[in-house]
C-alpha positions in Angstrom: -8.7 26.4 2.8 -5.4 24.9 1.6 -4.5 23.2 -1.7 -1.6 20.8 -1.0 1.1 19.0 -3.1 2.6 16.5 -0.7 4.2 13.1 -0.4 3.4 11.2 2.7 4.4 7.7 3.7 2.2 5.0 5.3 4.9 3.9 7.8 6.5 5.9 10.6 7.3 9.4 9.3 8.3 12.8 10.9 5.1 14.2 9.3 3.1 12.1 11.9 4.6 14.2 14.7 4.6 17.7 13.0 1.8 19.5 14.9 1.2 22.1 12.2 1.3 19.9 9.2 -2.3 19.1 8.1 -1.2 15.6 7.0 -0.3 14.5 10.6 -4.0 13.9 11.0 -3.5 10.6 8.9 -1.7 9.1 11.9 -3.8 10.7 14.6 -7.5 11.3 13.5 -8.2 12.7 17.0 -5.8 15.6 16.8 -7.1 19.2 17.0 -5.8 20.4 13.7 -4.9 24.1 13.8 -6.7 25.1 10.5 -10.2 26.1 9.6 -10.2 24.0 6.5 -7.9 22.0 4.3 -8.5 21.0 0.7 -6.2 18.9 -1.5 -6.4 17.9 -5.1 -3.3 15.9 -5.4 -3.4 13.9 -8.6 0.3 13.6 -8.7 0.8 12.6 -5.1 2.4 9.1 -4.9 3.6 7.8 -1.6 6.0 4.9 -1.5 7.5 3.2 1.5 9.9 0.3 1.2 10.9 -2.2 3.8 13.8 -4.7 3.2 14.9 -6.9 6.1 18.2 -8.4 4.7 18.7 -8.2 0.9 21.7 -5.8 0.5 23.3 -4.6 -2.7 26.8 -4.8 -1.2 26.5 -8.5 -0.5 25.6 -9.4 -4.0 28.8 -8.3 -5.8 32.6 -8.3 -5.4 33.8 -4.8 -6.2 36.9 -3.5 -7.9 39.4 -1.0 -6.5 37.2 1.9 -7.8 34.1 0.5 -6.0 32.3 -0.7 -9.1 30.6 -4.2 -9.2 33.0 -6.7 -10.8 31.6 -10.2 -10.2 28.4 -11.7 -8.7 29.2 -13.4 -5.4 26.1 -15.6 -5.0 27.5 -17.6 -2.1 28.3 -14.4 -0.2 24.8 -13.1 -0.9 23.1 -16.4 0.2 25.1 -16.5 3.4 24.1 -12.9 4.2 20.4 -13.7 4.3 18.6 -14.7 7.4 16.7 -17.9 7.7 13.5 -15.9 7.1 13.4 -12.6 5.2 10.9 -9.9 4.4 10.3 -7.4 1.6 7.4 -4.8 1.6 6.2 -1.9 -0.5 3.3 0.4 0.2 2.0 3.0 -2.3 -0.8 5.5 -1.7 -2.2 8.1 -4.2 -4.5 10.7 -2.7 -6.9 12.1 -5.3 -9.1 14.3 -3.1 -8.9 15.5 0.6 -11.2 17.9 2.4 -11.1 18.9 6.1 -13.7 21.4 7.4 -13.9 22.7 11.0 -17.2 22.6 12.8 -18.2 24.1 16.1 -16.8 21.2 18.2 -14.4 19.5 15.8 -13.6 18.8 12.1 -15.2 16.8 9.3 -12.8 14.9 7.1 -13.3 13.4 3.6 -10.7 11.6 1.6 -10.6 9.6 -1.6 -7.5 7.7 -3.0 -5.9 4.5 -4.3 -3.7 2.2 -2.3 -1.4 -0.7 -3.3 0.2 -2.9 -0.7 2.5 -5.8 -1.2 4.8 -7.8 1.0 6.6 -11.1 0.7 8.4 -13.4 3.1 11.0 -16.0 1.9 13.7 -18.2 3.3 17.3 -18.5 2.2 16.9 -22.0 0.7 16.5 -21.1 -3.0 19.6 -18.9 -3.0 21.7 -21.4 -1.1 20.6 -24.1 -3.6 21.7 -22.0 -6.5 25.0 -21.0 -4.8 26.0 -24.5 -3.5 24.1 -26.9 -5.6 22.3 -30.0 -4.4 25.6 -31.6 -3.2 25.3 -29.3 -0.1 21.9 -30.9 0.8 22.5 -34.7 1.2 20.3 -37.0 3.2 16.7 -37.1 4.2 17.3 -34.9 7.2 19.1 -32.2 5.2 16.8 -31.1 2.3 17.0 -27.9 0.4 13.8 -26.0 1.4 12.3 -23.2 -0.6 9.5 -21.2 1.1 7.7 -18.1 -0.3 4.7 -16.1 0.9 3.1 -13.3 -1.0 0.3 -10.9 0.0 -0.6 -8.1 -2.4 -3.7 -6.0 -3.0 -4.8 -2.9 -4.8 -8.0 -1.0 -3.8 -9.6 2.4 -3.8 -10.8 4.0 -0.6 -13.4 6.7 0.2 -13.4 7.7 3.9 -15.6 10.1 5.8 -14.7 11.0 9.4 -15.1 13.3 12.3 -12.8 14.7 14.9 -14.5 16.0 18.0 -13.2 17.9 21.1 -15.3 16.3 23.8 -13.9 18.6 26.5 -10.7 20.5 27.2 -8.9 17.2 28.0 -10.4 14.6 25.6 -10.5 14.5 21.8 -11.9 11.6 19.7 -11.6 10.8 16.0 -12.9 8.2 13.6 -13.0 7.5 9.9 -15.3 5.1 8.1 -14.0 3.7 4.8 -15.9 2.4 1.9 -13.5 0.2 -0.1 -13.5 -1.3 -3.5 -10.9 -3.9 -4.5 -9.2 -3.9 -7.9 -6.8 -6.9 -7.5 -5.5 -9.3 -5.0 -2.9 -12.1 -4.8 -2.4 -14.3 -1.7 -0.4 -17.5 -1.3 -1.9 -20.2 0.9 1.2 -22.3 0.5 4.4 -22.1 -1.6 6.8 -24.8 -0.4 9.3 -27.1 -2.1 11.9 -29.6 -0.9 14.8 -31.2 -2.7 16.3 -34.3 -1.3 19.7 -35.8 -2.4 20.3 -39.5 -1.7 23.5 -40.0 0.3 24.4 -43.1 -1.7 23.2 -42.8 -5.2 22.8 -39.0 -5.4 19.4 -39.5 -6.8 17.2 -36.4 -6.6 13.7 -36.2 -5.2 11.5 -33.1 -5.3 8.3 -32.4 -3.2 6.2 -29.3 -3.8 3.1 -27.7 -2.5 1.8 -24.6 -4.3 -1.6 -23.0 -3.6 -2.5 -19.4 -4.4 -5.7 -17.5 -4.8 -6.2 -14.3 -6.8 -8.8 -11.8 -7.9 -8.0 -10.0 -11.1 -9.5 -7.3 -13.3 -11.5 -8.5 -16.4 -8.5 -8.1 -18.7 -7.1 -11.4 -17.2 -9.0 -14.5 -18.4 -8.6 -18.3 -18.1 -8.0 -20.1 -21.4 -7.1 -23.8 -21.7 -6.0 -23.9 -18.1 -3.7 -20.9 -18.3 -4.1 -17.2 -17.5 -3.9 -14.7 -20.3 -4.6 -11.0 -20.9 -6.9 -11.3 -23.9 -9.9 -10.0 -21.9 -11.2 -6.5 -21.8 -11.1 -3.9 -19.1 -14.5 -2.5 -18.0 -15.3 0.2 -15.4 -17.1 -2.3 -13.1 -13.6 -3.8 -12.4 -13.1 -0.9 -10.0 -16.3 -1.6 -8.0 -17.0 -5.4 -8.0 -15.1 -6.2 -4.8 -16.7 -4.2 -1.9 -15.1 -3.7 1.5 -15.3 -1.7 4.7 -12.6 -0.2 7.0 -12.4 1.9 10.1 -9.8 4.2 11.8 -10.3 5.3 15.4 -8.2 7.4 17.7 -8.4 9.1 21.1 -6.1 11.8 22.6 -6.2 12.7 26.2 -4.4 15.7 27.9 -3.7 14.9 31.5 -2.5 18.5 32.0 -0.9 21.2 29.7 2.3 19.2 29.7 1.4 15.5 29.3 -0.9 13.8 26.7 -1.5 10.3 25.4 -2.7 9.1 21.9 -4.1 5.7 21.0 -5.1 4.8 17.4 -6.2 1.9 15.2 -5.9 2.2 11.4 -7.2 0.0 8.6 -9.4 -2.2 10.7 -11.5 -3.9 8.0 -11.7 -6.3 5.1 -12.5 -6.6 1.3 -14.8 -9.2 -0.2 -13.2 -10.5 -3.4 -16.1 -11.8 -5.5 -15.3 -10.8 -9.0 -12.8 -12.5 -11.4 -11.3 -15.0 -9.0 -8.8 -17.9 -9.6 -7.2 -20.7 -7.7 -3.6 -21.7 -8.6 -2.4 -25.1 -7.5 0.8 -26.9 -8.2 1.9 -30.5 -7.7 4.2 -33.0 -9.3 2.4 -34.4 -12.3 2.6 -38.0 -13.5 4.4 -37.2 -16.8 6.6 -40.3 -17.2 9.6 -42.2 -15.8 10.6 -39.6 -13.2 7.3 -39.7 -11.4 7.2 -41.7 -8.2 4.3 -41.7 -5.6 3.5 -38.0 -5.9 7.2 -36.8 -6.1 9.7 -36.1 -8.9 12.4 -38.7 -8.6 15.5 -38.4 -10.8 18.0 -41.2 -10.6 20.3 -40.1 -13.3 20.8 -40.8 -17.0 22.6 -43.7 -18.6 25.6 -43.1 -20.9 23.7 -43.0 -24.1 21.1 -40.6 -22.8 23.7 -38.3 -21.3 25.6 -38.2 -24.7 22.4 -37.3 -26.5 21.6 -34.5 -24.0 25.1 -33.0 -24.5 25.4 -33.5 -28.3 21.9 -33.6 -29.8 20.1 -30.3 -29.6 16.7 -31.8 -30.6 17.0 -34.5 -27.9 18.1 -31.9 -25.3 15.2 -29.6 -26.1 12.7 -32.5 -25.9 14.3 -33.7 -22.6 13.9 -30.3 -20.9 10.4 -29.8 -22.3 9.4 -33.2 -20.8 10.8 -32.1 -17.4 8.6 -29.0 -17.5 5.5 -31.3 -17.7 6.2 -32.6 -14.2 5.9 -29.2 -12.6 2.9 -27.6 -14.4 0.4 -25.6 -12.3 -3.3 -25.9 -12.5 -5.5 -22.8 -12.7 -9.3 -23.0 -12.0 -12.1 -20.5 -11.4 -12.3 -19.6 -7.7 -15.0 -18.8 -5.2 -15.5 -15.5 -3.4 -13.2 -15.0 -0.3 -12.3 -12.3 2.2 -9.0 -10.6 2.9 -8.2 -8.5 5.9 -6.5 -5.0 5.6 -3.1 -4.5 7.0 -4.3 -3.2 10.4 -2.0 -0.8 12.3 -1.9 -0.1 16.1 -0.4 3.0 17.6 0.3 4.3 21.1 2.0 7.6 21.6 3.0 9.7 24.6 3.7 13.5 24.4 5.6 15.8 26.8 5.3 19.5 26.0 8.4 20.8 27.6 7.3 24.3 26.6 4.3 25.4 24.5 6.7 25.3 21.5 8.7 22.2 22.2 7.4 18.6 22.3 9.0 15.2 22.9 7.1 12.1 21.8 7.6 8.4 22.2 5.5 6.0 20.0 5.0 2.3 19.7 3.5 1.2 16.4 2.8 -2.2 14.9 1.3 -3.3 11.6 -0.2 -6.7 10.8 1.0 -7.9 7.4 0.5 -11.1 5.4 4.1 -11.9 6.3 3.7 -11.3 10.0 3.6 -8.5 12.6 6.0 -5.5 12.1 6.6 -3.4 15.2 8.4 -0.1 15.4 9.5 2.2 18.3 10.0 5.9 17.5 11.3 8.8 19.6 10.6 12.3 18.2 11.3 15.9 19.0 9.3 18.7 17.4 9.9 22.4 17.9 8.2 25.6 16.7 10.2 28.7 16.2 9.4 32.3 15.2 5.7 31.2 14.7 6.5 29.9 11.2 9.3 27.3 11.5 8.6 23.7 12.5 11.5 21.2 13.1 11.1 17.5 13.8 13.8 14.9 14.5 13.0 11.2 14.8 14.7 7.9 15.6 12.9 4.7 14.7 13.8 1.2 15.7 12.4 -1.7 13.6 13.3 -5.3 13.2 16.5 -5.6 11.1 16.6 -1.8 10.7 18.3 0.2 13.4 19.7 3.3 11.7 16.5 5.2 10.9 17.4 8.8 11.9 14.7 11.1 10.5 14.5 14.9 10.0 11.6 17.1 9.0 11.5 20.9 8.3 8.4 23.0 7.7 8.3 26.7 6.9 5.2 28.8 6.7 5.7 31.8 4.4 2.6 33.9 4.4 0.0 31.6 2.7 2.5 28.9 1.6 3.7 26.0 3.8 6.9 24.3 2.5 8.2 21.2 4.1 10.7 18.4 3.5 11.1 15.2 5.6 12.7 11.8 5.6 12.6 9.0 8.2 16.1 7.8 7.2 18.9 10.3 6.5 21.5 7.6 6.1 19.3 5.7 3.6 19.1 8.8 1.4 22.8 8.4 0.7 22.8 4.5 0.7 19.3 3.5 -0.6 20.5 0.0 -1.6 22.0 -0.7 1.8 19.1 0.3 4.0 16.4 -1.7 5.7 13.7 0.8 4.9 13.1 4.4 3.9 10.6 7.1 2.9 11.1 10.7 1.9 8.6 13.5 1.8 8.5 16.9 0.1 5.5 19.2 0.2 4.2 22.7 -0.7 0.8 23.6 0.8 -0.9 26.6 -0.9 -3.5 28.4 1.1 -6.5 29.6 -1.0 -7.6 31.6 2.1 -5.5 32.5 5.1 -5.8 29.6 7.5 -6.5 30.0 11.2 -2.8 29.9 12.3 -3.1 28.9 15.9 0.6 28.3 16.4 1.5 28.2 20.1 3.4 31.2 21.2 5.5 31.6 24.3 3.6 33.6 26.9 5.0 37.0 27.6 6.2 37.8 31.0 4.0 40.2 32.9 5.1 42.7 35.5 3.7 42.3 39.0 1.0 44.8 39.9 2.1 47.4 42.4 1.0 46.9 46.0 -1.5 49.3 47.4 -0.1 51.6 50.0 -1.4 51.2 53.5 -3.1 54.2 55.0 
């Protein structure tokens, strides 16, 4: 058995390709793991993976001669964004893991917590702040603000089995019992601001619709959400779900193999403390017009009061807020799908100790499909050193050069990996990164079936002819 302290990411990682790291079974449940058993009680194991399509620290500021931020350059930042942008964060905390070999394969058990959040947004809000409404004049040139959010927290108990069907084919699967803790999902979050070309009157359209499932500490009072409720243990178990991982690995010959896998195929039924959030322009006075907010300006007396009279100014802005209030109501039960991941990998074992892999991976997120292409080399040396180098190509992220090192010292396996060496030195300028460090302690000496180079054998002497 092994007791492990690790950090593993949910996105592409060198650990996924390291043949003698027990946690590579997360990516490929069909792999023939070279250990009799693995146990992990990793309360402090927190895995974080961040994806950032276009928001860069260097575009937000003007810097002085010493390289320190001097002023905010909002126009530069707004112009650096793409029309559509993406942010994502995944966190996984493993609380218990047990792998135990059987006659024909391995039984796997895992329990942990997962948090996943991603958001997609356009550049409209930032360009509106940078250039003002004067840059958006005319019915055909509105300032558009779009936002989509998909976030959920849940616990996962999985039980699986890896089986070696024959010398060529291995299969693996994990069934997952899920229990949701919280969920937020936007159905619509759109706003448009129109500026009249002649009068410069402003008109605002908005469409906001969200649904959420929250723990009991969040309550609805007088049409607004508050935190005056109480937390109870049932909050962890009131939203059931189911998931499935499947994988197959086929060895065509000792040199070529192919892996196909599906992860997180499933759903959660949110039926607990649910809310609907809807926003629309409210009829709150003179600026309301046929469902929109219409602002045609202030006369001279009103403008003077706004500038010089603090009480009038405060009342004026309070009245504006009444036009854009959101409505919160109790919601019905609903389903949300997991962020399903597809994987296809080809391996070439140049020698028994050196492997080259090519992998295509794609994850379905609330903000769209995220593909990734990875090339990897893994080598084993001296029967105790494992080296893995990767290069991953993802949308808006092209500099992901990864490296992983793993050393087996008697009963201790020490490894450190990252999928983005450049990002380690420039974390605010990268499109995505994870880093992993681990020390695996063996309670009993594992079955170390590291592949060794075959020794050359001398030819047998020919028999002499009589």
